[in-house]
Steps between C-alpha positions, in 0.01 A plus 500: 500500500251390236738511205865399539753698298749258344812706431764224497528147365503381863170684565345327200628155593389548861152606393444206267639264765237635743210380280452171683160566658374781276529579131725803445489747213790701362412795278791579269498858377705816446472871566488580127225245428161672456288183526687407820402834654136448398499157665641625832173615669323174410792290626494693829123450534532125436788474748295681762191286437682166505793559736384222735500233230761607245848661492589797279828651383622767259821481300649780288693329220747791473579485873503119517604382154658182642164377628321609181753298298465201729119518472533524120282810475489647150186720497372755752295490704520130582349348813626155595334278758721275716416212730761290680764706322390414146305697241138387492362771272580810301302800376651745252346842441295753691141395432324564833244226441762241403736586785215488754380162370857365493565592864158407635506149349775418753268580791340158464830312520 
């Protein structure tokens, strides 16, 4: 599956722990968040294009508030990049150009 659904704190911790060889992205969003919905098709396209080199996950902050709290997410949508289990980057907002550039800069790592 291209995009992992992180519905529990254990899912989230397992996903970030798996980022040893590849950078992993977690998109934090919510059903009621309009910008999150607008970002979804782009995030899916990027995940499809880069699935061999990068890891992708989705997290609904209402379903998985424990992980959202642990990740210290205050604005939606937020995409955090993880490598070796630690945050190595963060992009807040739904600008397609900015999100694309944020994700693609990790292709060279």
